[in-house]
All heavy atoms as a GROMACS GRO file, in nm:
protein
  580
    1MET      N    1  -5.973   2.628  -5.421
    1MET     CA    2  -5.949   2.521  -5.513
    1MET      C    3  -6.060   2.488  -5.605
    1MET      O    4  -6.172   2.498  -5.564
    1MET     CB    5  -5.910   2.398  -5.439
    1MET     CG    6  -5.833   2.297  -5.506
    1MET     SD    7  -5.766   2.168  -5.393
    1MET     CE    8  -5.604   2.226  -5.356
    2ARG      N    9  -6.039   2.472  -5.726
    2ARG     CA   10  -6.140   2.450  -5.825
    2ARG      C   11  -6.157   2.304  -5.854
    2ARG      O   12  -6.071   2.226  -5.823
    2ARG     CB   13  -6.112   2.528  -5.956
    2ARG     CG   14  -6.097   2.672  -5.930
    2ARG     CD   15  -6.121   2.742  -6.064
    2ARG     NE   16  -6.139   2.891  -6.046
    2ARG     CZ   17  -6.049   2.984  -6.006
    2ARG    NH1   18  -5.935   2.945  -5.996
    2ARG    NH2   19  -6.084   3.104  -5.992
    3ILE      N   20  -6.270   2.272  -5.901
    3ILE     CA   21  -6.306   2.123  -5.927
    3ILE      C   22  -6.207   2.059  -6.018
    3ILE      O   23  -6.165   1.946  -5.989
    3ILE     CB   24  -6.453   2.108  -5.977
    3ILE    CG1   25  -6.550   2.154  -5.865
    3ILE    CG2   26  -6.472   1.974  -6.024
    3ILE    CD1   27  -6.693   2.149  -5.906
    4TYR      N   28  -6.169   2.126  -6.123
    4TYR     CA   29  -6.081   2.060  -6.215
    4TYR      C   30  -5.936   2.050  -6.152
    4TYR      O   31  -5.861   1.955  -6.197
    4TYR     CB   32  -6.067   2.144  -6.349
    4TYR     CG   33  -6.000   2.278  -6.343
    4TYR    CD1   34  -5.857   2.288  -6.345
    4TYR    CD2   35  -6.068   2.398  -6.318
    4TYR    CE1   36  -5.793   2.406  -6.336
    4TYR    CE2   37  -6.005   2.518  -6.306
    4TYR     CZ   38  -5.872   2.526  -6.319
    4TYR     OH   39  -5.794   2.639  -6.308
    5GLU      N   40  -5.898   2.127  -6.046
    5GLU     CA   41  -5.778   2.100  -5.989
    5GLU      C   42  -5.787   1.973  -5.893
    5GLU      O   43  -5.685   1.896  -5.888
    5GLU     CB   44  -5.739   2.224  -5.900
    5GLU     CG   45  -5.711   2.353  -5.975
    5GLU     CD   46  -5.690   2.466  -5.885
    5GLU    OE1   47  -5.752   2.470  -5.773
    5GLU    OE2   48  -5.624   2.558  -5.925
    6ILE      N   49  -5.902   1.954  -5.849
    6ILE     CA   50  -5.911   1.830  -5.759
    6ILE      C   51  -5.922   1.709  -5.846
    6ILE      O   52  -5.855   1.612  -5.820
    6ILE     CB   53  -6.042   1.854  -5.680
    6ILE    CG1   54  -6.033   1.960  -5.580
    6ILE    CG2   55  -6.074   1.716  -5.604
    6ILE    CD1   56  -6.157   1.991  -5.501
    7THR      N   57  -5.998   1.715  -5.959
    7THR     CA   58  -6.008   1.590  -6.038
    7THR      C   59  -5.884   1.554  -6.121
    7THR      O   60  -5.868   1.445  -6.158
    7THR     CB   61  -6.136   1.601  -6.127
    7THR    OG1   62  -6.110   1.726  -6.217
    7THR    CG2   63  -6.256   1.622  -6.056
    8LEU      N   64  -5.800   1.648  -6.149
    8LEU     CA   65  -5.682   1.627  -6.231
    8LEU      C   66  -5.567   1.569  -6.151
    8LEU      O   67  -5.484   1.497  -6.208
    8LEU     CB   68  -5.639   1.749  -6.296
    8LEU     CG   69  -5.736   1.801  -6.398
    8LEU    CD1   70  -5.674   1.933  -6.470
    8LEU    CD2   71  -5.756   1.707  -6.514
    9ARG      N   72  -5.570   1.586  -6.021
    9ARG     CA   73  -5.460   1.529  -5.936
    9ARG      C   74  -5.478   1.381  -5.915
    9ARG      O   75  -5.580   1.341  -5.859
    9ARG     CB   76  -5.452   1.606  -5.805
    9ARG     CG   77  -5.367   1.722  -5.814
    9ARG     CD   78  -5.322   1.771  -5.674
    9ARG     NE   79  -5.422   1.887  -5.649
    9ARG     CZ   80  -5.456   1.927  -5.526
    9ARG    NH1   81  -5.409   1.872  -5.428
    9ARG    NH2   82  -5.530   2.032  -5.515
   10PRO      N   83  -5.385   1.303  -5.950
   10PRO     CA   84  -5.408   1.159  -5.919
   10PRO      C   85  -5.393   1.130  -5.770
   10PRO      O   86  -5.320   1.195  -5.699
   10PRO     CB   87  -5.290   1.087  -5.994
   10PRO     CG   88  -5.193   1.192  -6.010
   10PRO     CD   89  -5.263   1.327  -6.013
   11ILE      N   90  -5.474   1.035  -5.727
   11ILE     CA   91  -5.460   0.997  -5.581
   11ILE      C   92  -5.349   0.880  -5.580
   11ILE      O   93  -5.362   0.775  -5.640
   11ILE     CB   94  -5.594   0.946  -5.534
   11ILE    CG1   95  -5.697   1.051  -5.537
   11ILE    CG2   96  -5.586   0.885  -5.388
   11ILE    CD1   97  -5.834   1.017  -5.508
   12LYS      N   98  -5.249   0.914  -5.495
   12LYS     CA   99  -5.146   0.813  -5.481
   12LYS      C  100  -5.188   0.714  -5.372
   12LYS      O  101  -5.224   0.741  -5.266
   12LYS     CB  102  -5.021   0.884  -5.435
   12LYS     CG  103  -4.965   0.981  -5.535
   12LYS     CD  104  -4.841   1.050  -5.481
   12LYS     CE  105  -4.779   1.148  -5.582
   12LYS     NZ  106  -4.668   1.220  -5.534
   13PRO      N  107  -5.178   0.586  -5.412
   13PRO     CA  108  -5.208   0.480  -5.316
   13PRO      C  109  -5.097   0.469  -5.216
   13PRO      O  110  -4.984   0.491  -5.231
   13PRO     CB  111  -5.210   0.352  -5.401
   13PRO     CG  112  -5.133   0.385  -5.521
   13PRO     CD  113  -5.145   0.532  -5.540
   14LYS      N  114  -5.140   0.438  -5.092
   14LYS     CA  115  -5.045   0.407  -4.982
   14LYS      C  116  -4.978   0.283  -4.995
   14LYS      O  117  -5.042   0.186  -5.026
   14LYS     CB  118  -5.109   0.435  -4.843
   14LYS     CG  119  -5.153   0.563  -4.824
   14LYS     CD  120  -5.220   0.578  -4.674
   14LYS     CE  121  -5.269   0.720  -4.657
   14LYS     NZ  122  -5.328   0.733  -4.528
   15PRO      N  123  -4.854   0.271  -4.976
   15PRO     CA  124  -4.785   0.140  -4.978
   15PRO      C  125  -4.824   0.054  -4.857
   15PRO      O  126  -4.863   0.112  -4.750
   15PRO     CB  127  -4.634   0.176  -4.973
   15PRO     CG  128  -4.625   0.312  -4.914
   15PRO     CD  129  -4.759   0.375  -4.946
   16PRO      N  130  -4.818  -0.076  -4.872
   16PRO     CA  131  -4.854  -0.154  -4.756
   16PRO      C  132  -4.763  -0.139  -4.640
   16PRO      O  133  -4.648  -0.107  -4.657
   16PRO     CB  134  -4.848  -0.303  -4.809
   16PRO     CG  135  -4.764  -0.290  -4.935
   16PRO     CD  136  -4.780  -0.148  -4.987
   17LEU      N  137  -4.812  -0.155  -4.515
   17LEU     CA  138  -4.732  -0.128  -4.404
   17LEU      C  139  -4.645  -0.255  -4.377
   17LEU      O  140  -4.688  -0.369  -4.405
   17LEU     CB  141  -4.821  -0.104  -4.290
   17LEU     CG  142  -4.920   0.013  -4.291
   17LEU    CD1  143  -5.016   0.010  -4.162
   17LEU    CD2  144  -4.851   0.139  -4.297
   18ASN      N  145  -4.535  -0.237  -4.317
   18ASN     CA  146  -4.455  -0.347  -4.283
   18ASN      C  147  -4.520  -0.406  -4.155
   18ASN      O  148  -4.594  -0.340  -4.091
   18ASN     CB  149  -4.306  -0.311  -4.270
   18ASN     CG  150  -4.272  -0.210  -4.160
   18ASN    OD1  151  -4.342  -0.217  -4.060
   18ASN    ND2  152  -4.177  -0.127  -4.173
   19PRO      N  153  -4.469  -0.517  -4.117
   19PRO     CA  154  -4.531  -0.592  -3.997
   19PRO      C  155  -4.531  -0.499  -3.864
   19PRO      O  156  -4.635  -0.495  -3.786
   19PRO     CB  157  -4.454  -0.714  -3.980
   19PRO     CG  158  -4.408  -0.745  -4.111
   19PRO     CD  159  -4.386  -0.619  -4.178
   20ALA      N  160  -4.420  -0.431  -3.833
   20ALA     CA  161  -4.409  -0.348  -3.724
   20ALA      C  162  -4.510  -0.230  -3.727
   20ALA      O  163  -4.576  -0.204  -3.638
   20ALA     CB  164  -4.259  -0.297  -3.703
   21GLN      N  165  -4.511  -0.163  -3.844
   21GLN     CA  166  -4.602  -0.057  -3.862
   21GLN      C  167  -4.743  -0.102  -3.857
   21GLN      O  168  -4.830  -0.025  -3.796
   21GLN     CB  169  -4.584   0.013  -4.000
   21GLN     CG  170  -4.448   0.090  -4.005
   21GLN     CD  171  -4.420   0.137  -4.150
   21GLN    OE1  172  -4.464   0.076  -4.254
   21GLN    NE2  173  -4.340   0.252  -4.167
   22ALA      N  174  -4.772  -0.213  -3.908
   22ALA     CA  175  -4.907  -0.269  -3.911
   22ALA      C  176  -4.954  -0.297  -3.764
   22ALA      O  177  -5.071  -0.275  -3.718
   22ALA     CB  178  -4.923  -0.394  -3.985
   23ARG      N  179  -4.861  -0.344  -3.676
   23ARG     CA  180  -4.890  -0.371  -3.536
   23ARG      C  181  -4.920  -0.246  -3.462
   23ARG      O  182  -5.019  -0.246  -3.394
   23ARG     CB  183  -4.778  -0.455  -3.477
   23ARG     CG  184  -4.793  -0.478  -3.331
   23ARG     CD  185  -4.697  -0.584  -3.278
   23ARG     NE  186  -4.692  -0.592  -3.128
   23ARG     CZ  187  -4.792  -0.646  -3.064
   23ARG    NH1  188  -4.898  -0.693  -3.118
   23ARG    NH2  189  -4.788  -0.646  -2.925
   24ILE      N  190  -4.841  -0.143  -3.485
   24ILE     CA  191  -4.861  -0.018  -3.426
   24ILE      C  192  -4.994   0.039  -3.467
   24ILE      O  193  -5.076   0.101  -3.384
   24ILE     CB  194  -4.741   0.078  -3.454
   24ILE    CG1  195  -4.618   0.029  -3.373
   24ILE    CG2  196  -4.780   0.227  -3.413
   24ILE    CD1  197  -4.488   0.116  -3.422
   25HIS      N  198  -5.027   0.038  -3.595
   25HIS     CA  199  -5.145   0.086  -3.648
   25HIS      C  200  -5.263   0.017  -3.582
   25HIS      O  201  -5.367   0.086  -3.546
   25HIS     CB  202  -5.145   0.077  -3.806
   25HIS     CG  203  -5.283   0.131  -3.855
   25HIS    ND1  204  -5.307   0.264  -3.872
   25HIS    CD2  205  -5.381   0.061  -3.914
   25HIS    CE1  206  -5.419   0.278  -3.928
   25HIS    NE2  207  -5.474   0.158  -3.950
   26GLY      N  208  -5.259  -0.118  -3.576
   26GLY     CA  209  -5.365  -0.198  -3.516
   26GLY      C  210  -5.379  -0.162  -3.365
   26GLY      O  211  -5.500  -0.148  -3.317
   27LEU      N  212  -5.274  -0.135  -3.292
   27LEU     CA  213  -5.283  -0.100  -3.159
   27LEU      C  214  -5.355   0.040  -3.136
   27LEU      O  215  -5.431   0.061  -3.054
   27LEU     CB  216  -5.144  -0.108  -3.086
   27LEU     CG  217  -5.084  -0.242  -3.071
   27LEU    CD1  218  -4.948  -0.231  -3.022
   27LEU    CD2  219  -5.165  -0.323  -2.965
   28GLN      N  220  -5.310   0.134  -3.223
   28GLN     CA  221  -5.367   0.269  -3.221
   28GLN      C  222  -5.518   0.262  -3.247
   28GLN      O  223  -5.602   0.324  -3.173
   28GLN     CB  224  -5.299   0.360  -3.320
   28GLN     CG  225  -5.160   0.401  -3.279
   28GLN     CD  226  -5.081   0.479  -3.387
   28GLN    OE1  227  -5.122   0.467  -3.503
   28GLN    NE2  228  -4.981   0.546  -3.348
   29GLN      N  229  -5.561   0.177  -3.345
   29GLN     CA  230  -5.693   0.168  -3.374
   29GLN      C  231  -5.776   0.103  -3.263
   29GLN      O  232  -5.889   0.144  -3.224
   29GLN     CB  233  -5.711   0.080  -3.500
   29GLN     CG  234  -5.661   0.139  -3.624
   29GLN     CD  235  -5.739   0.278  -3.653
   29GLN    OE1  236  -5.860   0.286  -3.651
   29GLN    NE2  237  -5.656   0.377  -3.690
   30SER      N  238  -5.717   0.000  -3.197
   30SER     CA  239  -5.787  -0.059  -3.082
   30SER      C  240  -5.799   0.037  -2.964
   30SER      O  241  -5.899   0.040  -2.895
   30SER     CB  242  -5.713  -0.192  -3.042
   30SER     OG  243  -5.591  -0.168  -2.984
   31VAL      N  244  -5.698   0.126  -2.947
   31VAL     CA  245  -5.708   0.221  -2.839
   31VAL      C  246  -5.826   0.318  -2.865
   31VAL      O  247  -5.899   0.344  -2.778
   31VAL     CB  248  -5.572   0.297  -2.823
   31VAL    CG1  249  -5.596   0.423  -2.742
   31VAL    CG2  250  -5.468   0.209  -2.769
   32GLU      N  251  -5.836   0.362  -2.997
   32GLU     CA  252  -5.943   0.459  -3.030
   32GLU      C  253  -6.086   0.391  -3.008
   32GLU      O  254  -6.166   0.452  -2.963
   32GLU     CB  255  -5.925   0.502  -3.175
   32GLU     CG  256  -6.023   0.605  -3.224
   32GLU     CD  257  -6.019   0.734  -3.137
   32GLU    OE1  258  -5.918   0.762  -3.084
   32GLU    OE2  259  -6.124   0.792  -3.117
   33ARG      N  260  -6.091   0.265  -3.060
   33ARG     CA  261  -6.215   0.194  -3.028
   33ARG      C  262  -6.256   0.174  -2.887
   33ARG      O  263  -6.377   0.194  -2.850
   33ARG     CB  264  -6.212   0.054  -3.097
   33ARG     CG  265  -6.229   0.046  -3.252
   33ARG     CD  266  -6.258  -0.088  -3.306
   33ARG     NE  267  -6.136  -0.172  -3.270
   33ARG     CZ  268  -6.037  -0.192  -3.344
   33ARG    NH1  269  -6.019  -0.133  -3.454
   33ARG    NH2  270  -5.937  -0.274  -3.300
   34ASP      N  271  -6.154   0.140  -2.808
   34ASP     CA  272  -6.184   0.123  -2.662
   34ASP      C  273  -6.218   0.262  -2.603
   34ASP      O  274  -6.306   0.268  -2.515
   34ASP     CB  275  -6.061   0.067  -2.591
   34ASP     CG  276  -6.030  -0.067  -2.626
   34ASP    OD1  277  -6.120  -0.140  -2.680
   34ASP    OD2  278  -5.909  -0.112  -2.595
   35ARG      N  279  -6.163   0.373  -2.647
   35ARG     CA  280  -6.192   0.497  -2.600
   35ARG      C  281  -6.343   0.532  -2.634
   35ARG      O  282  -6.418   0.576  -2.546
   35ARG     CB  283  -6.104   0.602  -2.651
   35ARG     CG  284  -6.102   0.738  -2.586
   35ARG     CD  285  -5.991   0.828  -2.643
   35ARG     NE  286  -5.861   0.781  -2.601
   35ARG     CZ  287  -5.751   0.780  -2.674
   35ARG    NH1  288  -5.754   0.827  -2.796
   35ARG    NH2  289  -5.642   0.736  -2.633
   36GLN      N  290  -6.374   0.502  -2.750
   36GLN     CA  291  -6.523   0.524  -2.791
   36GLN      C  292  -6.622   0.437  -2.712
   36GLN      O  293  -6.727   0.480  -2.668
   36GLN     CB  294  -6.537   0.497  -2.941
   36GLN     CG  295  -6.468   0.604  -3.029
   36GLN     CD  296  -6.475   0.577  -3.176
   36GLN    OE1  297  -6.519   0.462  -3.213
   36GLN    NE2  298  -6.434   0.661  -3.252
   37ARG      N  299  -6.578   0.318  -2.698
   37ARG     CA  300  -6.667   0.224  -2.613
   37ARG      C  301  -6.683   0.277  -2.466
   37ARG      O  302  -6.791   0.261  -2.413
   37ARG     CB  303  -6.612   0.084  -2.607
   37ARG     CG  304  -6.640   0.008  -2.734
   37ARG     CD  305  -6.596  -0.141  -2.714
   37ARG     NE  306  -6.546  -0.190  -2.840
   37ARG     CZ  307  -6.440  -0.258  -2.846
   37ARG    NH1  308  -6.377  -0.312  -2.747
   37ARG    NH2  309  -6.397  -0.296  -2.968
   38LEU      N  310  -6.571   0.322  -2.410
   38LEU     CA  311  -6.577   0.376  -2.281
   38LEU      C  312  -6.684   0.500  -2.275
   38LEU      O  313  -6.752   0.505  -2.182
   38LEU     CB  314  -6.442   0.420  -2.233
   38LEU     CG  315  -6.426   0.492  -2.089
   38LEU    CD1  316  -6.471   0.398  -1.990
   38LEU    CD2  317  -6.290   0.537  -2.063
   39GLN      N  318  -6.659   0.586  -2.364
   39GLN     CA  319  -6.750   0.709  -2.374
   39GLN      C  320  -6.895   0.664  -2.387
   39GLN      O  321  -6.978   0.723  -2.329
   39GLN     CB  322  -6.712   0.792  -2.486
   39GLN     CG  323  -6.576   0.875  -2.461
   39GLN     CD  324  -6.538   0.955  -2.577
   39GLN    OE1  325  -6.588   0.941  -2.686
   39GLN    NE2  326  -6.438   1.041  -2.568
   40GLN      N  327  -6.925   0.567  -2.466
   40GLN     CA  328  -7.061   0.512  -2.486
   40GLN      C  329  -7.112   0.454  -2.362
   40GLN      O  330  -7.231   0.477  -2.329
   40GLN     CB  331  -7.067   0.416  -2.605
   40GLN     CG  332  -7.037   0.473  -2.737
   40GLN     CD  333  -7.033   0.364  -2.850
   40GLN    OE1  334  -7.012   0.242  -2.820
   40GLN    NE2  335  -7.027   0.404  -2.976
   41GLU      N  336  -7.034   0.374  -2.298
   41GLU     CA  337  -7.077   0.324  -2.167
   41GLU      C  338  -7.102   0.416  -2.061
   41GLU      O  339  -7.202   0.408  -1.989
   41GLU     CB  340  -6.972   0.212  -2.116
   41GLU     CG  341  -7.008   0.146  -1.987
   41GLU     CD  342  -7.139   0.058  -2.002
   41GLU    OE1  343  -7.174   0.026  -2.111
   41GLU    OE2  344  -7.194   0.034  -1.893
   42GLN      N  345  -7.015   0.518  -2.046
   42GLN     CA  346  -7.040   0.628  -1.953
   42GLN      C  347  -7.164   0.705  -1.995
   42GLN      O  348  -7.245   0.726  -1.889
   42GLN     CB  349  -6.917   0.727  -1.947
   42GLN     CG  350  -6.787   0.667  -1.894
   42GLN     CD  351  -6.676   0.754  -1.902
   42GLN    OE1  352  -6.664   0.840  -1.996
   42GLN    NE2  353  -6.577   0.739  -1.817
   43GLU      N  354  -7.186   0.729  -2.110
   43GLU     CA  355  -7.320   0.794  -2.148
   43GLU      C  356  -7.437   0.710  -2.121
   43GLU      O  357  -7.544   0.759  -2.071
   43GLU     CB  358  -7.311   0.834  -2.299
   43GLU     CG  359  -7.431   0.903  -2.343
   43GLU     CD  360  -7.458   1.043  -2.272
   43GLU    OE1  361  -7.354   1.102  -2.239
   43GLU    OE2  362  -7.568   1.078  -2.271
   44ARG      N  363  -7.422   0.576  -2.149
   44ARG     CA  364  -7.536   0.488  -2.114
   44ARG      C  365  -7.567   0.487  -1.958
   44ARG      O  366  -7.688   0.500  -1.928
   44ARG     CB  367  -7.505   0.350  -2.159
   44ARG     CG  368  -7.623   0.248  -2.147
   44ARG     CD  369  -7.574   0.110  -2.173
   44ARG     NE  370  -7.494   0.055  -2.059
   44ARG     CZ  371  -7.526   0.020  -1.939
   44ARG    NH1  372  -7.658   0.029  -1.908
   44ARG    NH2  373  -7.446  -0.026  -1.849
   45GLN      N  374  -7.465   0.482  -1.886
   45GLN     CA  375  -7.497   0.480  -1.745
   45GLN      C  376  -7.546   0.619  -1.688
   45GLN      O  377  -7.624   0.630  -1.596
   45GLN     CB  378  -7.350   0.446  -1.667
   45GLN     CG  379  -7.315   0.312  -1.682
   45GLN     CD  380  -7.187   0.270  -1.606
   45GLN    OE1  381  -7.131   0.357  -1.537
   45GLN    NE2  382  -7.135   0.151  -1.635
   46ARG      N  383  -7.497   0.730  -1.749
   46ARG     CA  384  -7.548   0.865  -1.717
   46ARG      C  385  -7.694   0.868  -1.744
   46ARG      O  386  -7.775   0.920  -1.662
   46ARG     CB  387  -7.462   0.968  -1.790
   46ARG     CG  388  -7.502   1.106  -1.751
   46ARG     CD  389  -7.406   1.207  -1.821
   46ARG     NE  390  -7.265   1.183  -1.804
   46ARG     CZ  391  -7.183   1.153  -1.897
   46ARG    NH1  392  -7.218   1.147  -2.025
   46ARG    NH2  393  -7.060   1.132  -1.869
   47GLN      N  394  -7.732   0.822  -1.867
   47GLN     CA  395  -7.881   0.818  -1.901
   47GLN      C  396  -7.950   0.725  -1.806
   47GLN      O  397  -8.068   0.770  -1.771
   47GLN     CB  398  -7.893   0.768  -2.045
   47GLN     CG  399  -7.844   0.858  -2.150
   47GLN     CD  400  -7.930   0.974  -2.173
   47GLN    OE1  401  -8.047   0.976  -2.139
   47GLN    NE2  402  -7.872   1.093  -2.200
   48GLN      N  403  -7.900   0.612  -1.769
   48GLN     CA  404  -7.972   0.523  -1.675
   48GLN      C  405  -7.996   0.598  -1.546
   48GLN      O  406  -8.108   0.590  -1.485
   48GLN     CB  407  -7.885   0.400  -1.654
   48GLN     CG  408  -7.958   0.285  -1.583
   48GLN     CD  409  -7.885   0.164  -1.584
   48GLN    OE1  410  -7.763   0.168  -1.609
   48GLN    NE2  411  -7.935   0.056  -1.552
   49ARG      N  412  -7.894   0.660  -1.492
   49ARG     CA  413  -7.902   0.736  -1.365
   49ARG      C  414  -8.010   0.843  -1.377
   49ARG      O  415  -8.089   0.862  -1.276
   49ARG     CB  416  -7.776   0.792  -1.325
   49ARG     CG  417  -7.678   0.700  -1.264
   49ARG     CD  418  -7.557   0.766  -1.199
   49ARG     NE  419  -7.496   0.866  -1.274
   49ARG     CZ  420  -7.382   0.839  -1.358
   49ARG    NH1  421  -7.342   0.718  -1.364
   49ARG    NH2  422  -7.335   0.937  -1.435
   50ASP      N  423  -8.001   0.927  -1.492
   50ASP     CA  424  -8.106   1.033  -1.504
   50ASP      C  425  -8.246   0.976  -1.509
   50ASP      O  426  -8.334   1.027  -1.452
   50ASP     CB  427  -8.067   1.112  -1.628
   50ASP     CG  428  -7.941   1.193  -1.622
   50ASP    OD1  429  -7.900   1.223  -1.506
   50ASP    OD2  430  -7.893   1.244  -1.722
   51ASN      N  431  -8.264   0.872  -1.590
   51ASN     CA  432  -8.406   0.802  -1.598
   51ASN      C  433  -8.451   0.755  -1.467
   51ASN      O  434  -8.561   0.779  -1.427
   51ASN     CB  435  -8.397   0.694  -1.698
   51ASN     CG  436  -8.390   0.748  -1.834
   51ASN    OD1  437  -8.413   0.854  -1.868
   51ASN    ND2  438  -8.338   0.654  -1.926
   52GLU      N  439  -8.362   0.698  -1.380
   52GLU     CA  440  -8.391   0.651  -1.241
   52GLU      C  441  -8.425   0.760  -1.160
   52GLU      O  442  -8.527   0.759  -1.080
   52GLU     CB  443  -8.280   0.565  -1.189
   52GLU     CG  444  -8.309   0.513  -1.048
   52GLU     CD  445  -8.413   0.397  -1.063
   52GLU    OE1  446  -8.435   0.337  -1.165
   52GLU    OE2  447  -8.468   0.365  -0.948
   53ARG      N  448  -8.350   0.875  -1.167
   53ARG     CA  449  -8.379   0.996  -1.094
   53ARG      C  450  -8.512   1.052  -1.125
   53ARG      O  451  -8.593   1.086  -1.029
   53ARG     CB  452  -8.260   1.095  -1.116
   53ARG     CG  453  -8.261   1.204  -1.009
   53ARG     CD  454  -8.145   1.293  -1.041
   53ARG     NE  455  -8.025   1.231  -1.025
   53ARG     CZ  456  -7.909   1.222  -1.115
   53ARG    NH1  457  -7.932   1.287  -1.232
   53ARG    NH2  458  -7.807   1.155  -1.097
   54LYS      N  459  -8.544   1.060  -1.257
   54LYS     CA  460  -8.678   1.110  -1.301
   54LYS      C  461  -8.784   1.025  -1.259
   54LYS      O  462  -8.888   1.078  -1.211
   54LYS     CB  463  -8.682   1.125  -1.450
   54LYS     CG  464  -8.593   1.233  -1.502
   54LYS     CD  465  -8.592   1.235  -1.652
   54LYS     CE  466  -8.497   1.345  -1.709
   54LYS     NZ  467  -8.492   1.336  -1.863
   55ARG      N  468  -8.770   0.895  -1.259
   55ARG     CA  469  -8.878   0.803  -1.221
   55ARG      C  470  -8.903   0.817  -1.061
   55ARG      O  471  -9.017   0.826  -1.024
   55ARG     CB  472  -8.829   0.650  -1.244
   55ARG     CG  473  -8.933   0.547  -1.221
   55ARG     CD  474  -8.885   0.406  -1.239
   55ARG     NE  475  -8.791   0.384  -1.131
   55ARG     CZ  476  -8.814   0.355  -1.005
   55ARG    NH1  477  -8.940   0.357  -0.966
   55ARG    NH2  478  -8.726   0.319  -0.922
   56LYS      N  479  -8.796   0.824  -0.987
   56LYS     CA  480  -8.814   0.844  -0.843
   56LYS      C  481  -8.880   0.972  -0.812
   56LYS      O  482  -8.965   0.983  -0.729
   56LYS     CB  483  -8.680   0.829  -0.766
   56LYS     CG  484  -8.629   0.692  -0.755
   56LYS     CD  485  -8.499   0.700  -0.687
   56LYS     CE  486  -8.450   0.553  -0.661
   56LYS     NZ  487  -8.327   0.550  -0.589
   57GLU      N  488  -8.847   1.082  -0.879
   57GLU     CA  489  -8.905   1.208  -0.864
   57GLU      C  490  -9.053   1.207  -0.899
   57GLU      O  491  -9.136   1.264  -0.822
   57GLU     CB  492  -8.833   1.321  -0.950
   57GLU     CG  493  -8.890   1.457  -0.936
   57GLU     CD  494  -8.875   1.516  -0.799
   57GLU    OE1  495  -8.786   1.473  -0.723
   57GLU    OE2  496  -8.958   1.604  -0.762
   58GLN      N  497  -9.089   1.144  -1.010
   58GLN     CA  498  -9.230   1.130  -1.050
   58GLN      C  499  -9.309   1.042  -0.959
   58GLN      O  500  -9.414   1.081  -0.912
   58GLN     CB  501  -9.230   1.061  -1.195
   58GLN     CG  502  -9.374   1.045  -1.249
   58GLN     CD  503  -9.433   1.186  -1.276
   58GLN    OE1  504  -9.358   1.277  -1.302
   58GLN    NE2  505  -9.564   1.191  -1.278
   59GLN      N  506  -9.244   0.938  -0.897
   59GLN     CA  507  -9.310   0.853  -0.797
   59GLN      C  508  -9.327   0.930  -0.672
   59GLN      O  509  -9.435   0.927  -0.608
   59GLN     CB  510  -9.223   0.737  -0.768
   59GLN     CG  511  -9.284   0.631  -0.689
   59GLN     CD  512  -9.200   0.503  -0.674
   59GLN    OE1  513  -9.086   0.514  -0.670
   59GLN    NE2  514  -9.264   0.391  -0.657
   60ARG      N  515  -9.237   1.018  -0.633
   60ARG     CA  516  -9.240   1.101  -0.512
   60ARG      C  517  -9.354   1.197  -0.523
   60ARG      O  518  -9.437   1.218  -0.437
   60ARG     CB  519  -9.117   1.163  -0.480
   60ARG     CG  520  -9.106   1.243  -0.352
   60ARG     CD  521  -8.982   1.320  -0.332
   60ARG     NE  522  -8.972   1.429  -0.431
   60ARG     CZ  523  -9.025   1.550  -0.434
   60ARG    NH1  524  -9.108   1.587  -0.332
   60ARG    NH2  525  -9.002   1.634  -0.529
   61ARG      N  526  -9.363   1.257  -0.644
   61ARG     CA  527  -9.472   1.358  -0.669
   61ARG      C  528  -9.609   1.289  -0.673
   61ARG      O  529  -9.711   1.355  -0.612
   61ARG     CB  530  -9.450   1.430  -0.806
   61ARG     CG  531  -9.345   1.527  -0.806
   61ARG     CD  532  -9.336   1.589  -0.927
   61ARG     NE  533  -9.217   1.674  -0.939
   61ARG     CZ  534  -9.164   1.737  -1.049
   61ARG    NH1  535  -9.225   1.709  -1.163
   61ARG    NH2  536  -9.060   1.820  -1.039
   62THR      N  537  -9.624   1.172  -0.722
   62THR     CA  538  -9.744   1.097  -0.730
   62THR      C  539  -9.793   1.060  -0.588
   62THR      O  540  -9.908   1.077  -0.556
   62THR     CB  541  -9.732   0.972  -0.814
   62THR    OG1  542  -9.689   1.008  -0.946
   62THR    CG2  543  -9.867   0.901  -0.830
   63ASN      N  544  -9.696   1.018  -0.504
   63ASN     CA  545  -9.734   0.985  -0.369
   63ASN      C  546  -9.765   1.099  -0.283
   63ASN      O  547  -9.845   1.097  -0.195
   63ASN     CB  548  -9.618   0.904  -0.308
   63ASN     CG  549  -9.597   0.773  -0.360
   63ASN    OD1  550  -9.690   0.711  -0.420
   63ASN    ND2  551  -9.472   0.712  -0.348
   64ALA      N  552  -9.705   1.222  -0.314
   64ALA     CA  553  -9.733   1.339  -0.236
   64ALA      C  554  -9.883   1.383  -0.271
   64ALA      O  555  -9.948   1.448  -0.187
   64ALA     CB  556  -9.636   1.446  -0.270
   65LEU      N  557  -9.931   1.363  -0.390
   65LEU     CA  558 -10.062   1.408  -0.429
   65LEU      C  559 -10.178   1.321  -0.364
   65LEU      O  560 -10.286   1.360  -0.351
   65LEU     CB  561 -10.085   1.414  -0.577
   65LEU     CG  562  -9.980   1.515  -0.642
   65LEU    CD1  563 -10.009   1.507  -0.802
   65LEU    CD2  564 -10.030   1.656  -0.610
   66LYS      N  565 -10.142   1.198  -0.339
   66LYS     CA  566 -10.242   1.103  -0.281
   66LYS      C  567 -10.279   1.145  -0.144
   66LYS      O  568 -10.182   1.174  -0.062
   66LYS     CB  569 -10.193   0.958  -0.287
   66LYS     CG  570 -10.177   0.913  -0.425
   66LYS     CD  571 -10.125   0.761  -0.424
   66LYS     CE  572 -10.116   0.713  -0.573
   66LYS     NZ  573 -10.061   0.573  -0.573
   67PRO      N  574 -10.410   1.144  -0.102
   67PRO     CA  575 -10.448   1.183   0.036
   67PRO      C  576 -10.418   1.072   0.136
   67PRO      O  577 -10.399   0.957   0.114
   67PRO     CB  578 -10.588   1.204   0.023
   67PRO     CG  579 -10.640   1.154  -0.103
   67PRO     CD  580 -10.519   1.128  -0.186
   0.00000   0.00000   0.00000
């Protein structure tokens, strides 16, 4: 596709949603946001566990080196 083909085509605006469609759209968006929040929380907890594991390993090594 060439640039002039893109710029010459008008962008058609979407008509407003009726109340039922708007509700469905809102629910779908909230599901997607919740899914992303869940993934972020799982990643945060995974990082926290990894950091704790590393801290304990470092502490164990430090204690092993002390006479």
